[in-house]
PQR file of N, CA, C, O and H, with PARSE charges and radii, in Angstrom:
ATOM      1  N   MET A   1      -0.787  47.422  32.889 -0.4000 1.5000
ATOM      2  CA  MET A   1       0.436  48.015  33.299 -0.0000 2.0000
ATOM      3  C   MET A   1       0.171  49.356  33.535  0.5500 1.7000
ATOM      4  O   MET A   1      -0.529  49.999  32.752 -0.5500 1.4000
ATOM      5  N   SER A   2       0.708  49.895  34.635 -0.4000 1.5000
ATOM      6  CA  SER A   2       0.377  51.360  35.140 -0.0000 2.0000
ATOM      7  C   SER A   2       1.359  52.297  34.301  0.5500 1.7000
ATOM      8  O   SER A   2       2.351  51.915  33.681 -0.5500 1.4000
ATOM      9  H   SER A   2       1.277  49.373  35.270  0.4000 1.0000
ATOM     10  N   MET A   3       0.920  53.495  34.399 -0.4000 1.5000
ATOM     11  CA  MET A   3       1.673  54.581  33.664 -0.0000 2.0000
ATOM     12  C   MET A   3       3.104  54.622  34.033  0.5500 1.7000
ATOM     13  O   MET A   3       3.928  54.811  33.138 -0.5500 1.4000
ATOM     14  H   MET A   3       0.114  53.805  34.903  0.4000 1.0000
ATOM     15  N   THR A   4       3.540  54.443  35.432 -0.4000 1.5000
ATOM     16  CA  THR A   4       4.736  54.396  35.837 -0.0000 2.0000
ATOM     17  C   THR A   4       5.664  53.459  35.168  0.5500 1.7000
ATOM     18  O   THR A   4       6.715  53.751  34.597 -0.5500 1.4000
ATOM     19  H   THR A   4       2.870  54.290  36.159  0.4000 1.0000
ATOM     20  N   GLU A   5       4.989  51.989  35.357 -0.4000 1.5000
ATOM     21  CA  GLU A   5       5.751  50.987  34.691 -0.0000 2.0000
ATOM     22  C   GLU A   5       5.886  51.062  33.198  0.5500 1.7000
ATOM     23  O   GLU A   5       6.829  50.459  32.685 -0.5500 1.4000
ATOM     24  H   GLU A   5       4.135  51.752  35.821  0.4000 1.0000
ATOM     25  N   LYS A   6       5.058  51.727  32.450 -0.4000 1.5000
ATOM     26  CA  LYS A   6       5.448  52.163  31.172 -0.0000 2.0000
ATOM     27  C   LYS A   6       6.546  53.079  30.974  0.5500 1.7000
ATOM     28  O   LYS A   6       7.465  52.901  30.175 -0.5500 1.4000
ATOM     29  H   LYS A   6       4.292  52.216  32.867  0.4000 1.0000
ATOM     30  N   LEU A   7       6.392  54.138  31.798 -0.4000 1.5000
ATOM     31  CA  LEU A   7       7.546  55.210  31.663 -0.0000 2.0000
ATOM     32  C   LEU A   7       8.801  54.505  32.020  0.5500 1.7000
ATOM     33  O   LEU A   7       9.838  54.835  31.444 -0.5500 1.4000
ATOM     34  H   LEU A   7       5.645  54.283  32.447  0.4000 1.0000
ATOM     35  N   LYS A   8       8.814  53.253  33.211 -0.4000 1.5000
ATOM     36  CA  LYS A   8      10.193  52.868  33.443 -0.0000 2.0000
ATOM     37  C   LYS A   8      10.678  52.003  32.543  0.5500 1.7000
ATOM     38  O   LYS A   8      11.875  51.723  32.606 -0.5500 1.4000
ATOM     39  H   LYS A   8       7.972  52.984  33.680  0.4000 1.0000
ATOM     40  N   ASN A   9       9.957  51.491  31.667 -0.4000 1.5000
ATOM     41  CA  ASN A   9      10.274  50.461  30.551 -0.0000 2.0000
ATOM     42  C   ASN A   9      10.917  51.568  29.468  0.5500 1.7000
ATOM     43  O   ASN A   9      12.038  51.515  28.962 -0.5500 1.4000
ATOM     44  H   ASN A   9       8.984  51.719  31.616  0.4000 1.0000
ATOM     45  N   THR A  10      10.024  52.447  29.287 -0.4000 1.5000
ATOM     46  CA  THR A  10      10.496  53.454  28.082 -0.0000 2.0000
ATOM     47  C   THR A  10      11.888  53.929  28.562  0.5500 1.7000
ATOM     48  O   THR A  10      12.820  54.015  27.762 -0.5500 1.4000
ATOM     49  H   THR A  10       9.114  52.490  29.698  0.4000 1.0000
ATOM     50  N   LEU A  11      12.003  54.189  29.662 -0.4000 1.5000
ATOM     51  CA  LEU A  11      13.282  54.911  30.108 -0.0000 2.0000
ATOM     52  C   LEU A  11      14.320  53.639  29.942  0.5500 1.7000
ATOM     53  O   LEU A  11      15.307  53.790  29.222 -0.5500 1.4000
ATOM     54  H   LEU A  11      11.246  54.119  30.311  0.4000 1.0000
ATOM     55  N   HIS A  12      14.124  52.580  30.509 -0.4000 1.5000
ATOM     56  CA  HIS A  12      15.132  51.375  30.501 -0.0000 2.0000
ATOM     57  C   HIS A  12      15.399  51.110  28.860  0.5500 1.7000
ATOM     58  O   HIS A  12      16.539  50.847  28.475 -0.5500 1.4000
ATOM     59  H   HIS A  12      13.322  52.458  31.094  0.4000 1.0000
ATOM     60  N   ASP A  13      14.462  51.182  28.078 -0.4000 1.5000
ATOM     61  CA  ASP A  13      14.652  50.870  26.566 -0.0000 2.0000
ATOM     62  C   ASP A  13      15.748  51.915  26.133  0.5500 1.7000
ATOM     63  O   ASP A  13      16.754  51.597  25.500 -0.5500 1.4000
ATOM     64  H   ASP A  13      13.536  51.395  28.391  0.4000 1.0000
ATOM     65  N   GLN A  14      15.445  53.208  26.543 -0.4000 1.5000
ATOM     66  CA  GLN A  14      16.200  54.433  26.017 -0.0000 2.0000
ATOM     67  C   GLN A  14      17.715  54.147  26.678  0.5500 1.7000
ATOM     68  O   GLN A  14      18.676  54.198  25.910 -0.5500 1.4000
ATOM     69  H   GLN A  14      14.628  53.467  27.057  0.4000 1.0000
ATOM     70  N   VAL A  15      17.919  53.871  27.977 -0.4000 1.5000
ATOM     71  CA  VAL A  15      19.274  53.690  28.477 -0.0000 2.0000
ATOM     72  C   VAL A  15      19.934  52.733  27.636  0.5500 1.7000
ATOM     73  O   VAL A  15      21.009  52.936  27.074 -0.5500 1.4000
ATOM     74  H   VAL A  15      17.138  53.829  28.601  0.4000 1.0000
ATOM     75  N   GLU A  16      19.162  51.541  27.561 -0.4000 1.5000
ATOM     76  CA  GLU A  16      19.756  50.362  26.700 -0.0000 2.0000
ATOM     77  C   GLU A  16      20.396  50.839  25.414  0.5500 1.7000
ATOM     78  O   GLU A  16      21.568  50.568  25.151 -0.5500 1.4000
ATOM     79  H   GLU A  16      18.288  51.376  28.018  0.4000 1.0000
ATOM     80  N   SER A  17      19.635  51.534  24.632 -0.4000 1.5000
ATOM     81  CA  SER A  17      19.815  52.090  23.156 -0.0000 2.0000
ATOM     82  C   SER A  17      21.039  53.005  23.371  0.5500 1.7000
ATOM     83  O   SER A  17      21.982  52.860  22.593 -0.5500 1.4000
ATOM     84  H   SER A  17      18.683  51.754  24.845  0.4000 1.0000
ATOM     85  N   TRP A  18      21.118  53.918  24.331 -0.4000 1.5000
ATOM     86  CA  TRP A  18      22.289  54.802  24.394 -0.0000 2.0000
ATOM     87  C   TRP A  18      23.498  54.029  24.870  0.5500 1.7000
ATOM     88  O   TRP A  18      24.549  54.387  24.338 -0.5500 1.4000
ATOM     89  H   TRP A  18      20.352  54.035  24.963  0.4000 1.0000
ATOM     90  N   GLU A  19      23.589  53.016  25.784 -0.4000 1.5000
ATOM     91  CA  GLU A  19      24.452  52.077  26.022 -0.0000 2.0000
ATOM     92  C   GLU A  19      25.052  51.453  24.730  0.5500 1.7000
ATOM     93  O   GLU A  19      26.264  51.476  24.514 -0.5500 1.4000
ATOM     94  H   GLU A  19      22.736  52.725  26.216  0.4000 1.0000
ATOM     95  N   LYS A  20      24.240  50.951  23.966 -0.4000 1.5000
ATOM     96  CA  LYS A  20      24.570  50.363  22.682 -0.0000 2.0000
ATOM     97  C   LYS A  20      25.345  51.337  21.902  0.5500 1.7000
ATOM     98  O   LYS A  20      26.473  51.052  21.498 -0.5500 1.4000
ATOM     99  H   LYS A  20      23.255  50.933  24.141  0.4000 1.0000
ATOM    100  N   GLN A  21      24.747  52.567  21.655 -0.4000 1.5000
ATOM    101  CA  GLN A  21      25.380  53.502  20.906 -0.0000 2.0000
ATOM    102  C   GLN A  21      26.860  53.959  21.403  0.5500 1.7000
ATOM    103  O   GLN A  21      27.765  54.291  20.638 -0.5500 1.4000
ATOM    104  H   GLN A  21      23.831  52.798  21.983  0.4000 1.0000
ATOM    105  N   LEU A  22      26.947  53.915  22.831 -0.4000 1.5000
ATOM    106  CA  LEU A  22      28.013  54.253  23.553 -0.0000 2.0000
ATOM    107  C   LEU A  22      29.133  53.131  23.209  0.5500 1.7000
ATOM    108  O   LEU A  22      30.296  53.405  22.915 -0.5500 1.4000
ATOM    109  H   LEU A  22      26.212  53.645  23.453  0.4000 1.0000
ATOM    110  N   ASP A  23      28.609  51.865  23.293 -0.4000 1.5000
ATOM    111  CA  ASP A  23      29.603  50.905  22.770 -0.0000 2.0000
ATOM    112  C   ASP A  23      30.068  50.718  21.434  0.5500 1.7000
ATOM    113  O   ASP A  23      31.128  50.160  21.152 -0.5500 1.4000
ATOM    114  H   ASP A  23      27.664  51.643  23.532  0.4000 1.0000
ATOM    115  N   GLU A  24      29.167  51.248  20.527 -0.4000 1.5000
ATOM    116  CA  GLU A  24      29.559  51.380  19.013 -0.0000 2.0000
ATOM    117  C   GLU A  24      30.621  52.432  18.719  0.5500 1.7000
ATOM    118  O   GLU A  24      31.598  52.367  17.973 -0.5500 1.4000
ATOM    119  H   GLU A  24      28.305  51.702  20.756  0.4000 1.0000
ATOM    120  N   GLN A  25      30.140  53.504  19.565 -0.4000 1.5000
ATOM    121  CA  GLN A  25      31.128  54.568  19.469 -0.0000 2.0000
ATOM    122  C   GLN A  25      32.597  54.470  20.131  0.5500 1.7000
ATOM    123  O   GLN A  25      33.610  55.081  19.792 -0.5500 1.4000
ATOM    124  H   GLN A  25      29.346  53.557  20.172  0.4000 1.0000
ATOM    125  N   LYS A  26      32.460  53.698  20.986 -0.4000 1.5000
ATOM    126  CA  LYS A  26      33.770  53.250  21.942 -0.0000 2.0000
ATOM    127  C   LYS A  26      34.580  52.355  20.678  0.5500 1.7000
ATOM    128  O   LYS A  26      35.735  52.687  20.412 -0.5500 1.4000
ATOM    129  H   LYS A  26      31.637  53.201  21.261  0.4000 1.0000
ATOM    130  N   ALA A  27      34.003  51.340  19.999 -0.4000 1.5000
ATOM    131  CA  ALA A  27      34.520  50.565  19.198 -0.0000 2.0000
ATOM    132  C   ALA A  27      35.164  51.290  18.056  0.5500 1.7000
ATOM    133  O   ALA A  27      36.306  51.031  17.677 -0.5500 1.4000
ATOM    134  H   ALA A  27      33.065  51.070  20.215  0.4000 1.0000
ATOM    135  N   LYS A  28      34.356  52.259  17.491 -0.4000 1.5000
ATOM    136  CA  LYS A  28      34.619  53.267  16.279 -0.0000 2.0000
ATOM    137  C   LYS A  28      36.069  53.685  16.745  0.5500 1.7000
ATOM    138  O   LYS A  28      37.097  53.396  16.134 -0.5500 1.4000
ATOM    139  H   LYS A  28      33.429  52.470  17.799  0.4000 1.0000
ATOM    140  N   LEU A  29      35.997  54.421  17.938 -0.4000 1.5000
ATOM    141  CA  LEU A  29      37.167  55.188  18.361 -0.0000 2.0000
ATOM    142  C   LEU A  29      38.336  54.227  18.448  0.5500 1.7000
ATOM    143  O   LEU A  29      39.407  54.499  17.907 -0.5500 1.4000
ATOM    144  H   LEU A  29      35.161  54.655  18.435  0.4000 1.0000
ATOM    145  N   LYS A  30      38.132  53.055  19.154 -0.4000 1.5000
ATOM    146  CA  LYS A  30      39.288  52.002  19.279 -0.0000 2.0000
ATOM    147  C   LYS A  30      39.699  51.739  17.784  0.5500 1.7000
ATOM    148  O   LYS A  30      40.916  51.762  17.596 -0.5500 1.4000
ATOM    149  H   LYS A  30      37.261  52.834  19.594  0.4000 1.0000
ATOM    150  N   LYS A  31      39.006  51.524  16.818 -0.4000 1.5000
ATOM    151  CA  LYS A  31      39.527  51.181  15.468 -0.0000 2.0000
ATOM    152  C   LYS A  31      40.204  52.541  14.888  0.5500 1.7000
ATOM    153  O   LYS A  31      41.229  52.406  14.219 -0.5500 1.4000
ATOM    154  H   LYS A  31      38.018  51.505  16.970  0.4000 1.0000
ATOM    155  N   GLU A  32      39.780  53.603  15.069 -0.4000 1.5000
ATOM    156  CA  GLU A  32      40.410  54.853  14.586 -0.0000 2.0000
ATOM    157  C   GLU A  32      41.837  54.949  15.166  0.5500 1.7000
ATOM    158  O   GLU A  32      42.857  55.175  14.515 -0.5500 1.4000
ATOM    159  H   GLU A  32      38.948  53.713  15.612  0.4000 1.0000
ATOM    160  N   TYR A  33      41.743  54.738  16.518 -0.4000 1.5000
ATOM    161  CA  TYR A  33      43.176  54.848  17.352 -0.0000 2.0000
ATOM    162  C   TYR A  33      44.079  53.769  16.900  0.5500 1.7000
ATOM    163  O   TYR A  33      45.284  54.022  16.889 -0.5500 1.4000
ATOM    164  H   TYR A  33      40.914  54.555  17.047  0.4000 1.0000
ATOM    165  N   ALA A  34      43.594  52.380  16.456 -0.4000 1.5000
ATOM    166  CA  ALA A  34      44.610  51.514  15.955 -0.0000 2.0000
ATOM    167  C   ALA A  34      45.106  51.862  14.585  0.5500 1.7000
ATOM    168  O   ALA A  34      46.281  51.716  14.247 -0.5500 1.4000
ATOM    169  H   ALA A  34      42.615  52.175  16.466  0.4000 1.0000
ATOM    170  N   GLU A  35      44.143  52.337  13.800 -0.4000 1.5000
ATOM    171  CA  GLU A  35      44.592  53.065  12.300 -0.0000 2.0000
ATOM    172  C   GLU A  35      45.421  54.101  12.457  0.5500 1.7000
ATOM    173  O   GLU A  35      46.336  54.205  11.640 -0.5500 1.4000
ATOM    174  H   GLU A  35      43.189  52.456  14.075  0.4000 1.0000
ATOM    175  N   ASN A  36      45.313  54.957  13.380 -0.4000 1.5000
ATOM    176  CA  ASN A  36      46.299  56.086  13.448 -0.0000 2.0000
ATOM    177  C   ASN A  36      47.575  55.676  14.090  0.5500 1.7000
ATOM    178  O   ASN A  36      48.604  56.288  13.805 -0.5500 1.4000
ATOM    179  H   ASN A  36      44.570  54.872  14.044  0.4000 1.0000
ATOM    180  N   LYS A  37      47.589  54.773  14.862 -0.4000 1.5000
ATOM    181  CA  LYS A  37      48.911  54.278  15.636 -0.0000 2.0000
ATOM    182  C   LYS A  37      49.608  53.637  14.530  0.5500 1.7000
ATOM    183  O   LYS A  37      50.780  53.955  14.329 -0.5500 1.4000
ATOM    184  H   LYS A  37      46.753  54.276  15.094  0.4000 1.0000
ATOM    185  N   ALA A  38      48.926  52.602  13.636 -0.4000 1.5000
ATOM    186  CA  ALA A  38      49.569  52.201  12.596 -0.0000 2.0000
ATOM    187  C   ALA A  38      50.098  52.921  11.491  0.5500 1.7000
ATOM    188  O   ALA A  38      51.115  52.559  10.899 -0.5500 1.4000
ATOM    189  H   ALA A  38      47.974  52.343  13.799  0.4000 1.0000
ATOM    190  N   ALA A  39      49.330  54.097  11.148 -0.4000 1.5000
ATOM    191  CA  ALA A  39      49.820  55.169  10.536 -0.0000 2.0000
ATOM    192  C   ALA A  39      50.975  55.699  10.870  0.5500 1.7000
ATOM    193  O   ALA A  39      51.913  55.897  10.097 -0.5500 1.4000
ATOM    194  H   ALA A  39      48.504  54.392  11.629  0.4000 1.0000
ATOM    195  N   ASP A  40      50.928  56.011  12.361 -0.4000 1.5000
ATOM    196  CA  ASP A  40      52.315  56.902  12.854 -0.0000 2.0000
ATOM    197  C   ASP A  40      53.514  55.991  12.702  0.5500 1.7000
ATOM    198  O   ASP A  40      54.627  56.344  12.311 -0.5500 1.4000
ATOM    199  H   ASP A  40      50.166  55.850  12.988  0.4000 1.0000
ATOM    200  N   SER A  41      53.095  54.608  13.113 -0.4000 1.5000
ATOM    201  CA  SER A  41      54.154  53.699  12.829 -0.0000 2.0000
ATOM    202  C   SER A  41      54.852  53.461  11.443  0.5500 1.7000
ATOM    203  O   SER A  41      56.037  53.153  11.317 -0.5500 1.4000
ATOM    204  H   SER A  41      52.192  54.321  13.431  0.4000 1.0000
ATOM    205  N   ARG A  42      53.861  53.664  10.316 -0.4000 1.5000
ATOM    206  CA  ARG A  42      54.396  53.550   9.183 -0.0000 2.0000
ATOM    207  C   ARG A  42      55.255  55.058   8.846  0.5500 1.7000
ATOM    208  O   ARG A  42      56.340  55.108   8.265 -0.5500 1.4000
ATOM    209  H   ARG A  42      52.898  53.914  10.419  0.4000 1.0000
ATOM    210  N   GLU A  43      54.695  55.912   9.219 -0.4000 1.5000
ATOM    211  CA  GLU A  43      55.392  57.005   8.879 -0.0000 2.0000
ATOM    212  C   GLU A  43      56.900  57.221   9.583  0.5500 1.7000
ATOM    213  O   GLU A  43      57.832  57.757   8.984 -0.5500 1.4000
ATOM    214  H   GLU A  43      53.814  55.871   9.690  0.4000 1.0000
ATOM    215  N   ALA A  44      56.985  56.688  11.020 -0.4000 1.5000
ATOM    216  CA  ALA A  44      58.161  56.488  11.665 -0.0000 2.0000
ATOM    217  C   ALA A  44      59.044  55.605  10.921  0.5500 1.7000
ATOM    218  O   ALA A  44      60.195  55.942  10.643 -0.5500 1.4000
ATOM    219  H   ALA A  44      56.228  56.252  11.506  0.4000 1.0000
ATOM    220  N   LEU A  45      58.549  54.498  10.595 -0.4000 1.5000
ATOM    221  CA  LEU A  45      59.322  53.603   9.591 -0.0000 2.0000
ATOM    222  C   LEU A  45      59.909  54.176   8.203  0.5500 1.7000
ATOM    223  O   LEU A  45      60.977  53.864   7.676 -0.5500 1.4000
ATOM    224  H   LEU A  45      57.615  54.224  10.821  0.4000 1.0000
ATOM    225  N   PHE A  46      59.046  54.996   7.793 -0.4000 1.5000
ATOM    226  CA  PHE A  46      59.375  55.579   6.592 -0.0000 2.0000
ATOM    227  C   PHE A  46      60.449  56.592   6.679  0.5500 1.7000
ATOM    228  O   PHE A  46      61.400  56.600   5.898 -0.5500 1.4000
ATOM    229  H   PHE A  46      58.178  55.249   8.221  0.4000 1.0000
ATOM    230  N   GLU A  47      60.282  57.476   7.668 -0.4000 1.5000
ATOM    231  CA  GLU A  47      61.293  58.213   7.890 -0.0000 2.0000
ATOM    232  C   GLU A  47      62.593  57.836   8.437  0.5500 1.7000
ATOM    233  O   GLU A  47      63.515  58.632   8.258 -0.5500 1.4000
ATOM    234  H   GLU A  47      59.509  57.470   8.302  0.4000 1.0000
ATOM    235  N   ASP A  48      62.851  56.598   9.168 -0.4000 1.5000
ATOM    236  CA  ASP A  48      63.967  55.760   9.545 -0.0000 2.0000
ATOM    237  C   ASP A  48      64.574  55.346   8.121  0.5500 1.7000
ATOM    238  O   ASP A  48      65.753  55.498   7.800 -0.5500 1.4000
ATOM    239  H   ASP A  48      62.102  55.952   9.313  0.4000 1.0000
ATOM    240  N   SER A  49      63.645  54.842   7.389 -0.4000 1.5000
ATOM    241  CA  SER A  49      64.030  54.186   6.190 -0.0000 2.0000
ATOM    242  C   SER A  49      64.776  55.291   5.255  0.5500 1.7000
ATOM    243  O   SER A  49      65.874  55.063   4.746 -0.5500 1.4000
ATOM    244  H   SER A  49      62.687  54.718   7.649  0.4000 1.0000
ATOM    245  N   LYS A  50      64.047  56.548   5.077 -0.4000 1.5000
ATOM    246  CA  LYS A  50      64.602  57.601   4.326 -0.0000 2.0000
ATOM    247  C   LYS A  50      65.975  58.262   4.969  0.5500 1.7000
ATOM    248  O   LYS A  50      66.818  58.738   4.209 -0.5500 1.4000
ATOM    249  H   LYS A  50      63.156  56.733   5.491  0.4000 1.0000
ATOM    250  N   GLU A  51      66.130  58.269   6.155 -0.4000 1.5000
ATOM    251  CA  GLU A  51      67.431  58.715   6.669 -0.0000 2.0000
ATOM    252  C   GLU A  51      68.570  57.527   6.197  0.5500 1.7000
ATOM    253  O   GLU A  51      69.702  57.829   5.819 -0.5500 1.4000
ATOM    254  H   GLU A  51      65.445  57.882   6.772  0.4000 1.0000
ATOM    255  N   LYS A  52      68.137  56.320   6.275 -0.4000 1.5000
ATOM    256  CA  LYS A  52      69.198  55.422   6.027 -0.0000 2.0000
ATOM    257  C   LYS A  52      69.723  55.212   4.650  0.5500 1.7000
ATOM    258  O   LYS A  52      70.874  54.869   4.379 -0.5500 1.4000
ATOM    259  H   LYS A  52      67.218  56.075   6.583  0.4000 1.0000
ATOM    260  N   ILE A  53      68.662  55.479   3.721 -0.4000 1.5000
ATOM    261  CA  ILE A  53      68.675  55.654   2.487 -0.0000 2.0000
ATOM    262  C   ILE A  53      69.752  57.095   1.931  0.5500 1.7000
ATOM    263  O   ILE A  53      70.592  57.147   1.033 -0.5500 1.4000
ATOM    264  H   ILE A  53      67.727  55.758   3.941  0.4000 1.0000
ATOM    265  N   GLU A  54      69.370  57.924   2.710 -0.4000 1.5000
ATOM    266  CA  GLU A  54      70.052  59.384   2.561 -0.0000 2.0000
ATOM    267  C   GLU A  54      71.535  59.082   2.938  0.5500 1.7000
ATOM    268  O   GLU A  54      72.389  59.544   2.182 -0.5500 1.4000
ATOM    269  H   GLU A  54      68.687  57.882   3.440  0.4000 1.0000
ATOM    270  N   GLU A  55      71.912  58.405   3.952 -0.4000 1.5000
ATOM    271  CA  GLU A  55      73.194  58.172   4.616 -0.0000 2.0000
ATOM    272  C   GLU A  55      73.834  57.247   3.336  0.5500 1.7000
ATOM    273  O   GLU A  55      74.901  57.509   2.779 -0.5500 1.4000
ATOM    274  H   GLU A  55      71.217  58.029   4.566  0.4000 1.0000
ATOM    275  N   LYS A  56      73.079  56.285   3.050 -0.4000 1.5000
ATOM    276  CA  LYS A  56      73.978  55.381   2.015 -0.0000 2.0000
ATOM    277  C   LYS A  56      74.159  56.272   0.712  0.5500 1.7000
ATOM    278  O   LYS A  56      75.132  56.045  -0.006 -0.5500 1.4000
ATOM    279  H   LYS A  56      72.213  56.072   3.503  0.4000 1.0000
ATOM    280  N   VAL A  57      73.279  57.255   0.385 -0.4000 1.5000
ATOM    281  CA  VAL A  57      73.622  58.061  -0.970 -0.0000 2.0000
ATOM    282  C   VAL A  57      74.911  58.772  -0.577  0.5500 1.7000
ATOM    283  O   VAL A  57      75.878  58.758  -1.339 -0.5500 1.4000
ATOM    284  H   VAL A  57      72.488  57.439   0.968  0.4000 1.0000
ATOM    285  N   GLU A  58      74.939  59.360   0.539 -0.4000 1.5000
ATOM    286  CA  GLU A  58      76.142  60.361   1.022 -0.0000 2.0000
ATOM    287  C   GLU A  58      77.275  59.430   1.072  0.5500 1.7000
ATOM    288  O   GLU A  58      78.354  59.907   0.722 -0.5500 1.4000
ATOM    289  H   GLU A  58      74.154  59.371   1.158  0.4000 1.0000
ATOM    290  N   GLN A  59      77.255  58.235   1.424 -0.4000 1.5000
ATOM    291  CA  GLN A  59      78.475  57.420   1.517 -0.0000 2.0000
ATOM    292  C   GLN A  59      78.797  57.067   0.097  0.5500 1.7000
ATOM    293  O   GLN A  59      80.013  57.051  -0.090 -0.5500 1.4000
ATOM    294  H   GLN A  59      76.378  57.847   1.708  0.4000 1.0000
ATOM    295  N   LEU A  60      78.131  56.799  -0.887 -0.4000 1.5000
ATOM    296  CA  LEU A  60      78.347  56.556  -2.108 -0.0000 2.0000
ATOM    297  C   LEU A  60      78.843  57.801  -2.881  0.5500 1.7000
ATOM    298  O   LEU A  60      79.671  57.727  -3.789 -0.5500 1.4000
ATOM    299  H   LEU A  60      77.142  56.812  -0.735  0.4000 1.0000
ATOM    300  N   LYS A  61      78.296  58.902  -2.470 -0.4000 1.5000
ATOM    301  CA  LYS A  61      78.934  60.116  -3.153 -0.0000 2.0000
ATOM    302  C   LYS A  61      80.247  60.400  -2.586  0.5500 1.7000
ATOM    303  O   LYS A  61      81.009  61.020  -3.328 -0.5500 1.4000
ATOM    304  H   LYS A  61      77.623  58.962  -1.733  0.4000 1.0000
ATOM    305  N   ARG A  62      80.696  60.063  -1.371 -0.4000 1.5000
ATOM    306  CA  ARG A  62      81.956  60.294  -0.957 -0.0000 2.0000
ATOM    307  C   ARG A  62      82.910  59.135  -1.439  0.5500 1.7000
ATOM    308  O   ARG A  62      84.108  59.386  -1.572 -0.5500 1.4000
ATOM    309  H   ARG A  62      80.078  59.559  -0.768  0.4000 1.0000
ATOM    310  N   LYS A  63      82.479  58.027  -1.673 -0.4000 1.5000
ATOM    311  CA  LYS A  63      83.225  57.104  -2.503 -0.0000 2.0000
ATOM    312  C   LYS A  63      83.467  57.383  -3.878  0.5500 1.7000
ATOM    313  O   LYS A  63      84.599  57.303  -4.354 -0.5500 1.4000
ATOM    314  H   LYS A  63      81.506  57.823  -1.565  0.4000 1.0000
ATOM    315  N   ILE A  64      82.415  57.721  -4.576 -0.4000 1.5000
ATOM    316  CA  ILE A  64      82.743  58.124  -6.006 -0.0000 2.0000
ATOM    317  C   ILE A  64      83.693  59.530  -6.040  0.5500 1.7000
ATOM    318  O   ILE A  64      84.450  59.770  -6.980 -0.5500 1.4000
ATOM    319  H   ILE A  64      81.495  57.785  -4.189  0.4000 1.0000
ATOM    320  N   SER A  65      83.564  60.254  -5.084 -0.4000 1.5000
ATOM    321  CA  SER A  65      84.409  61.491  -4.996 -0.0000 2.0000
ATOM    322  C   SER A  65      85.716  61.101  -4.867  0.5500 1.7000
ATOM    323  O   SER A  65      86.599  61.630  -5.542 -0.5500 1.4000
ATOM    324  H   SER A  65      82.949  60.059  -4.320  0.4000 1.0000
ATOM    325  N   ALA A  66      86.001  59.981  -3.841 -0.4000 1.5000
ATOM    326  CA  ALA A  66      87.334  59.625  -3.557 -0.0000 2.0000
ATOM    327  C   ALA A  66      87.869  58.865  -4.813  0.5500 1.7000
ATOM    328  O   ALA A  66      89.060  58.941  -5.111 -0.5500 1.4000
ATOM    329  H   ALA A  66      85.284  59.551  -3.292  0.4000 1.0000
ATOM    330  N   ALA A  67      86.871  58.042  -5.638 -0.4000 1.5000
ATOM    331  CA  ALA A  67      87.434  57.413  -6.597 -0.0000 2.0000
ATOM    332  C   ALA A  67      87.908  58.170  -7.489  0.5500 1.7000
ATOM    333  O   ALA A  67      89.064  57.985  -7.867 -0.5500 1.4000
ATOM    334  H   ALA A  67      85.903  57.980  -5.395  0.4000 1.0000
ATOM    335  N   LYS A  68      87.125  59.194  -8.029 -0.4000 1.5000
ATOM    336  CA  LYS A  68      87.436  60.499  -8.947 -0.0000 2.0000
ATOM    337  C   LYS A  68      88.735  60.911  -8.573  0.5500 1.7000
ATOM    338  O   LYS A  68      89.477  60.949  -9.554 -0.5500 1.4000
ATOM    339  H   LYS A  68      86.186  59.344  -7.722  0.4000 1.0000
ATOM    340  N   SER A  69      89.211  61.191  -7.650 -0.4000 1.5000
ATOM    341  CA  SER A  69      90.332  61.894  -7.114 -0.0000 2.0000
ATOM    342  C   SER A  69      91.334  61.065  -7.397  0.5500 1.7000
ATOM    343  O   SER A  69      92.299  61.391  -8.090 -0.5500 1.4000
ATOM    344  H   SER A  69      88.608  61.160  -6.852  0.4000 1.0000
ATOM    345  N   GLN A  70      91.162  59.901  -6.860 -0.4000 1.5000
ATOM    346  CA  GLN A  70      92.297  58.773  -7.124 -0.0000 2.0000
ATOM    347  C   GLN A  70      92.678  58.415  -8.652  0.5500 1.7000
ATOM    348  O   GLN A  70      93.807  58.076  -9.007 -0.5500 1.4000
ATOM    349  H   GLN A  70      90.378  59.637  -6.298  0.4000 1.0000
ATOM    350  N   ILE A  71      91.590  58.539  -9.472 -0.4000 1.5000
ATOM    351  CA  ILE A  71      91.779  58.302 -10.980 -0.0000 2.0000
ATOM    352  C   ILE A  71      92.507  59.577 -11.410  0.5500 1.7000
ATOM    353  O   ILE A  71      93.444  59.554 -12.207 -0.5500 1.4000
ATOM    354  H   ILE A  71      90.673  58.814  -9.184  0.4000 1.0000
ATOM    355  N   GLU A  72      92.040  60.668 -10.855 -0.4000 1.5000
ATOM    356  CA  GLU A  72      92.817  62.071 -11.392 -0.0000 2.0000
ATOM    357  C   GLU A  72      94.310  61.979 -11.115  0.5500 1.7000
ATOM    358  O   GLU A  72      95.144  62.238 -11.982 -0.5500 1.4000
ATOM    359  H   GLU A  72      91.278  60.686 -10.208  0.4000 1.0000
ATOM    360  N   GLU A  73      94.636  61.581  -9.805 -0.4000 1.5000
ATOM    361  CA  GLU A  73      96.005  61.405  -9.252 -0.0000 2.0000
ATOM    362  C   GLU A  73      96.780  60.328 -10.042  0.5500 1.7000
ATOM    363  O   GLU A  73      98.005  60.407 -10.132 -0.5500 1.4000
ATOM    364  H   GLU A  73      93.959  61.371  -9.100  0.4000 1.0000
ATOM    365  N   MET A  74      96.118  59.368 -10.590 -0.4000 1.5000
ATOM    366  CA  MET A  74      96.817  58.226 -11.457 -0.0000 2.0000
ATOM    367  C   MET A  74      97.175  58.928 -12.598  0.5500 1.7000
ATOM    368  O   MET A  74      98.347  58.863 -12.969 -0.5500 1.4000
ATOM    369  H   MET A  74      95.122  59.304 -10.517  0.4000 1.0000
ATOM    370  N   ALA A  75      96.173  59.749 -13.373 -0.4000 1.5000
ATOM    371  CA  ALA A  75      96.441  60.004 -14.639 -0.0000 2.0000
ATOM    372  C   ALA A  75      97.482  61.110 -14.492  0.5500 1.7000
ATOM    373  O   ALA A  75      98.331  61.155 -15.382 -0.5500 1.4000
ATOM    374  H   ALA A  75      95.221  59.801 -13.072  0.4000 1.0000
ATOM    375  N   ASP A  76      97.557  62.071 -13.442 -0.4000 1.5000
ATOM    376  CA  ASP A  76      98.776  63.037 -13.458 -0.0000 2.0000
ATOM    377  C   ASP A  76      99.940  62.339 -13.225  0.5500 1.7000
ATOM    378  O   ASP A  76     100.931  62.893 -13.700 -0.5500 1.4000
ATOM    379  H   ASP A  76      96.867  62.035 -12.719  0.4000 1.0000
ATOM    380  N   ALA A  77     100.164  61.183 -12.582 -0.4000 1.5000
ATOM    381  CA  ALA A  77     101.521  60.518 -12.451 -0.0000 2.0000
ATOM    382  C   ALA A  77     102.110  59.991 -13.558  0.5500 1.7000
ATOM    383  O   ALA A  77     103.210  59.447 -13.472 -0.5500 1.4000
ATOM    384  H   ALA A  77      99.359  60.733 -12.196  0.4000 1.0000
TER
END
């Protein structure tokens, strides 16, 4: 095998190695992207749930306040 052939084979092997590394890095990036997207979705869901719970708490506070006022009015009558 000539020196040129050896060099071509070496370079070809190196390129294949780099392509494999590139594919591995792409797979890692895709996995991280999916994980981050899921985390963002969870965070958005958490925020939505938090807002709904806070609204329910406020509604209950208003109901309690109204009930207390009504009880006081009945007691005064």
